[in-house]
VMD Tcl script that builds the backbone (N, CA, C; Angstrom):
set m [mol new atoms 228]
animate dup $m
set s [atomselect $m all]
$s set {name element resname resid chain x y z} {
  {N N MET 1 A 95.480 140.101 145.657}
  {CA C MET 1 A 96.447 139.037 145.700}
  {C C MET 1 A 95.764 137.673 145.685}
  {N N GLU 2 A 94.664 137.559 146.445}
  {CA C GLU 2 A 93.977 136.268 146.485}
  {C C GLU 2 A 93.382 135.920 145.121}
  {N N TYR 3 A 92.968 136.957 144.400}
  {CA C TYR 3 A 92.370 136.715 143.090}
  {C C TYR 3 A 93.380 136.148 142.094}
  {N N ALA 4 A 94.610 136.564 142.214}
  {CA C ALA 4 A 95.643 136.045 141.324}
  {C C ALA 4 A 95.876 134.569 141.590}
  {N N ILE 5 A 95.880 134.188 142.839}
  {CA C ILE 5 A 96.090 132.783 143.187}
  {C C ILE 5 A 94.869 131.963 142.799}
  {N N VAL 6 A 93.687 132.450 143.137}
  {CA C VAL 6 A 92.459 131.723 142.817}
  {C C VAL 6 A 92.289 131.622 141.304}
  {N N GLY 7 A 92.586 132.699 140.594}
  {CA C GLY 7 A 92.476 132.675 139.140}
  {C C GLY 7 A 93.440 131.689 138.511}
  {N N SER 8 A 94.652 131.650 139.014}
  {CA C SER 8 A 95.654 130.713 138.488}
  {C C SER 8 A 95.252 129.273 138.755}
  {N N VAL 9 A 94.776 129.012 139.971}
  {CA C VAL 9 A 94.358 127.652 140.325}
  {C C VAL 9 A 93.145 127.254 139.492}
  {N N LEU 10 A 92.213 128.169 139.333}
  {CA C LEU 10 A 91.023 127.881 138.541}
  {C C LEU 10 A 91.371 127.600 137.083}
  {N N SER 11 A 92.248 128.391 136.512}
  {CA C SER 11 A 92.646 128.155 135.122}
  {C C SER 11 A 93.402 126.834 134.989}
  {N N LEU 12 A 94.194 126.479 135.997}
  {CA C LEU 12 A 94.898 125.195 135.981}
  {C C LEU 12 A 93.916 124.041 136.022}
  {N N LEU 13 A 92.895 124.126 136.867}
  {CA C LEU 13 A 91.897 123.060 136.962}
  {C C LEU 13 A 91.097 122.935 135.662}
  {N N ILE 14 A 90.747 124.057 135.075}
  {CA C ILE 14 A 89.999 124.022 133.814}
  {C C ILE 14 A 90.841 123.405 132.706}
  {N N SER 15 A 92.103 123.775 132.648}
  {CA C SER 15 A 92.962 123.210 131.599}
  {C C SER 15 A 93.194 121.722 131.811}
  {N N MET 16 A 93.291 121.297 133.072}
  {CA C MET 16 A 93.456 119.860 133.341}
  {C C MET 16 A 92.207 119.094 132.925}
  {N N LYS 17 A 91.028 119.635 133.202}
  {CA C LYS 17 A 89.784 118.977 132.821}
  {C C LYS 17 A 89.657 118.916 131.296}
  {N N PHE 18 A 90.025 119.994 130.620}
  {CA C PHE 18 A 89.968 120.011 129.160}
  {C C PHE 18 A 90.923 118.987 128.564}
  {N N THR 19 A 92.119 118.889 129.136}
  {CA C THR 19 A 93.099 117.915 128.657}
  {C C THR 19 A 92.579 116.497 128.854}
  {N N ASP 20 A 91.961 116.242 130.000}
  {CA C ASP 20 A 91.391 114.921 130.267}
  {C C ASP 20 A 90.283 114.610 129.266}
  {N N TYR 21 A 89.438 115.590 128.990}
  {CA C TYR 21 A 88.346 115.413 128.033}
  {C C TYR 21 A 88.888 115.095 126.646}
  {N N LYS 22 A 89.872 115.840 126.212}
  {CA C LYS 22 A 90.449 115.618 124.882}
  {C C LYS 22 A 91.143 114.260 124.806}
  {N N THR 23 A 91.797 113.850 125.873}
  {CA C THR 23 A 92.466 112.550 125.895}
  {C C THR 23 A 91.457 111.419 125.754}
  {N N LYS 24 A 90.362 111.510 126.495}
  {CA C LYS 24 A 89.326 110.474 126.398}
  {C C LYS 24 A 88.694 110.458 125.007}
  {N N GLU 25 A 88.467 111.628 124.450}
  {CA C GLU 25 A 87.899 111.719 123.108}
  {C C GLU 25 A 88.830 111.073 122.079}
  {N N THR 26 A 90.116 111.322 122.211}
  {CA C THR 26 A 91.100 110.747 121.300}
  {C C THR 26 A 91.174 109.232 121.452}
  {N N GLU 27 A 91.105 108.743 122.680}
  {CA C GLU 27 A 91.139 107.295 122.905}
  {C C GLU 27 A 89.926 106.613 122.272}
  {N N GLU 28 A 88.753 107.228 122.385}
  {CA C GLU 28 A 87.558 106.656 121.764}
  {C C GLU 28 A 87.698 106.630 120.244}
  {N N ARG 29 A 88.255 107.688 119.696}
  {CA C ARG 29 A 88.447 107.737 118.246}
  {C C ARG 29 A 89.440 106.674 117.795}
  {N N ILE 30 A 90.498 106.473 118.564}
  {CA C ILE 30 A 91.498 105.446 118.228}
  {C C ILE 30 A 90.865 104.065 118.277}
  {N N LYS 31 A 90.028 103.815 119.279}
  {CA C LYS 31 A 89.359 102.513 119.367}
  {C C LYS 31 A 88.448 102.285 118.159}
  {N N ALA 32 A 87.738 103.319 117.744}
  {CA C ALA 32 A 86.859 103.188 116.574}
  {C C ALA 32 A 87.680 102.918 115.316}
  {N N LEU 33 A 88.804 103.599 115.176}
  {CA C LEU 33 A 89.655 103.375 114.005}
  {C C LEU 33 A 90.275 101.982 114.029}
  {N N GLU 34 A 90.646 101.497 115.204}
  {CA C GLU 34 A 91.194 100.136 115.303}
  {C C GLU 34 A 90.141 99.106 114.896}
  {N N ALA 35 A 88.889 99.344 115.275}
  {CA C ALA 35 A 87.815 98.436 114.869}
  {C C ALA 35 A 87.654 98.444 113.351}
  {N N ASN 36 A 87.762 99.632 112.744}
  {CA C ASN 36 A 87.676 99.717 111.281}
  {C C ASN 36 A 88.837 98.999 110.619}
  {N N VAL 37 A 90.015 99.099 111.190}
  {CA C VAL 37 A 91.184 98.408 110.642}
  {C C VAL 37 A 90.971 96.900 110.703}
  {N N GLU 38 A 90.406 96.419 111.783}
  {CA C GLU 38 A 90.120 94.982 111.898}
  {C C GLU 38 A 89.131 94.541 110.820}
  {N N LEU 39 A 88.104 95.348 110.574}
  {CA C LEU 39 A 87.135 95.000 109.537}
  {C C LEU 39 A 87.783 94.963 108.160}
  {N N VAL 40 A 88.622 95.935 107.885}
  {CA C VAL 40 A 89.303 95.984 106.590}
  {C C VAL 40 A 90.254 94.803 106.450}
  {N N THR 41 A 90.965 94.467 107.513}
  {CA C THR 41 A 91.886 93.332 107.479}
  {C C THR 41 A 91.131 92.039 107.189}
  {N N THR 42 A 89.997 91.860 107.826}
  {CA C THR 42 A 89.187 90.664 107.587}
  {C C THR 42 A 88.694 90.625 106.146}
  {N N ALA 43 A 88.265 91.766 105.632}
  {CA C ALA 43 A 87.782 91.817 104.247}
  {C C ALA 43 A 88.898 91.507 103.259}
  {N N VAL 44 A 90.082 92.015 103.516}
  {CA C VAL 44 A 91.224 91.761 102.621}
  {C C VAL 44 A 91.601 90.289 102.653}
  {N N GLN 45 A 91.618 89.698 103.825}
  {CA C GLN 45 A 91.957 88.277 103.919}
  {C C GLN 45 A 90.930 87.421 103.188}
  {N N THR 46 A 89.667 87.778 103.300}
  {CA C THR 46 A 88.621 87.046 102.591}
  {C C THR 46 A 88.797 87.190 101.083}
  {N N SER 47 A 89.085 88.399 100.641}
  {CA C SER 47 A 89.287 88.634 99.202}
  {C C SER 47 A 90.492 87.868 98.681}
  {N N GLU 48 A 91.568 87.841 99.467}
  {CA C GLU 48 A 92.764 87.104 99.046}
  {C C GLU 48 A 92.488 85.617 98.943}
  {N N ALA 49 A 91.626 85.095 99.797}
  {CA C ALA 49 A 91.304 83.669 99.741}
  {C C ALA 49 A 90.398 83.352 98.553}
  {N N GLU 50 A 89.501 84.268 98.212}
  {CA C GLU 50 A 88.541 84.002 97.147}
  {C C GLU 50 A 89.059 84.381 95.760}
  {N N ALA 51 A 90.048 85.224 95.669}
  {CA C ALA 51 A 90.537 85.698 94.365}
  {C C ALA 51 A 91.012 84.566 93.460}
  {N N PRO 52 A 91.834 83.631 93.928}
  {CA C PRO 52 A 92.256 82.546 93.025}
  {C C PRO 52 A 91.080 81.688 92.535}
  {N N LYS 53 A 90.107 81.457 93.395}
  {CA C LYS 53 A 88.943 80.661 92.986}
  {C C LYS 53 A 88.156 81.381 91.897}
  {N N LYS 54 A 87.933 82.675 92.080}
  {CA C LYS 54 A 87.183 83.438 91.087}
  {C C LYS 54 A 87.941 83.532 89.772}
  {N N THR 55 A 89.262 83.693 89.864}
  {CA C THR 55 A 90.077 83.762 88.657}
  {C C THR 55 A 90.005 82.442 87.899}
  {N N LEU 56 A 90.085 81.357 88.607}
  {CA C LEU 56 A 90.005 80.044 87.973}
  {C C LEU 56 A 88.645 79.837 87.329}
  {N N MET 57 A 87.590 80.297 87.980}
  {CA C MET 57 A 86.247 80.165 87.417}
  {C C MET 57 A 86.110 80.964 86.124}
  {N N ILE 58 A 86.826 82.069 86.018}
  {CA C ILE 58 A 86.753 82.899 84.814}
  {C C ILE 58 A 87.656 82.344 83.718}
  {N N VAL 59 A 88.855 81.899 84.084}
  {CA C VAL 59 A 89.845 81.484 83.098}
  {C C VAL 59 A 89.562 80.085 82.547}
  {N N ALA 60 A 89.001 79.200 83.345}
  {CA C ALA 60 A 88.787 77.820 82.912}
  {C C ALA 60 A 87.910 77.729 81.656}
  {N N PRO 61 A 86.778 78.376 81.587}
  {CA C PRO 61 A 85.980 78.278 80.344}
  {C C PRO 61 A 86.700 78.878 79.131}
  {N N VAL 62 A 87.451 79.951 79.363}
  {CA C VAL 62 A 88.182 80.564 78.255}
  {C C VAL 62 A 89.255 79.605 77.746}
  {N N ALA 63 A 89.964 78.976 78.653}
  {CA C ALA 63 A 91.002 78.022 78.250}
  {C C ALA 63 A 90.391 76.841 77.498}
  {N N LYS 64 A 89.235 76.390 77.955}
  {CA C LYS 64 A 88.560 75.276 77.280}
  {C C LYS 64 A 88.133 75.687 75.868}
  {N N ALA 65 A 87.622 76.903 75.731}
  {CA C ALA 65 A 87.204 77.383 74.415}
  {C C ALA 65 A 88.400 77.546 73.488}
  {N N VAL 66 A 89.506 78.016 73.992}
  {CA C VAL 66 A 90.720 78.157 73.179}
  {C C VAL 66 A 91.205 76.785 72.741}
  {N N LYS 67 A 91.166 75.828 73.638}
  {CA C LYS 67 A 91.589 74.457 73.302}
  {C C LYS 67 A 90.711 73.884 72.190}
  {N N GLU 68 A 89.395 74.079 72.327}
  {CA C GLU 68 A 88.475 73.587 71.292}
  {C C GLU 68 A 88.716 74.299 69.958}
  {N N LEU 69 A 88.993 75.582 70.011}
  {CA C LEU 69 A 89.260 76.354 68.803}
  {C C LEU 69 A 90.545 75.860 68.138}
  {N N GLN 70 A 91.563 75.586 68.926}
  {CA C GLN 70 A 92.815 75.075 68.369}
  {C C GLN 70 A 92.601 73.713 67.736}
  {N N THR 71 A 91.786 72.898 68.367}
  {CA C THR 71 A 91.496 71.579 67.809}
  {C C THR 71 A 90.722 71.716 66.502}
  {N N ALA 72 A 89.771 72.621 66.478}
  {CA C ALA 72 A 88.958 72.791 65.276}
  {C C ALA 72 A 89.799 73.333 64.116}
  {N N ILE 73 A 90.704 74.223 64.409}
  {CA C ILE 73 A 91.560 74.789 63.356}
  {C C ILE 73 A 92.659 73.826 62.965}
  {N N GLY 74 A 93.075 73.018 63.886}
  {CA C GLY 74 A 94.152 72.075 63.621}
  {C C GLY 74 A 95.501 72.616 64.066}
  {N N VAL 75 A 95.509 73.612 64.884}
  {CA C VAL 75 A 96.742 74.164 65.413}
  {C C VAL 75 A 96.973 73.571 66.793}
  {N N GLN 76 A 98.144 72.930 66.949}
  {CA C GLN 76 A 98.464 72.411 68.270}
  {C C GLN 76 A 99.842 71.873 68.317}
}
mol reanalyze $m
mol bondsrecalc $m
mol representation Tube
mol addrep $m
């Protein structure tokens, strides 16, 4: 009879410790993922700020060349 009680209590304590371990492991993983999300958010914001500048740097010479070509051909 005592073994049934001791066994039940022991299994309860082991399961509680395992649950605590898994909870802490999950919390650490969530914190790591949140840090990654912050890094990605910062990278996206930087890209959004730089995209119009880079596009303008690429398009401006092309537009100038097209303008010169139109002038040379006489189309305008």
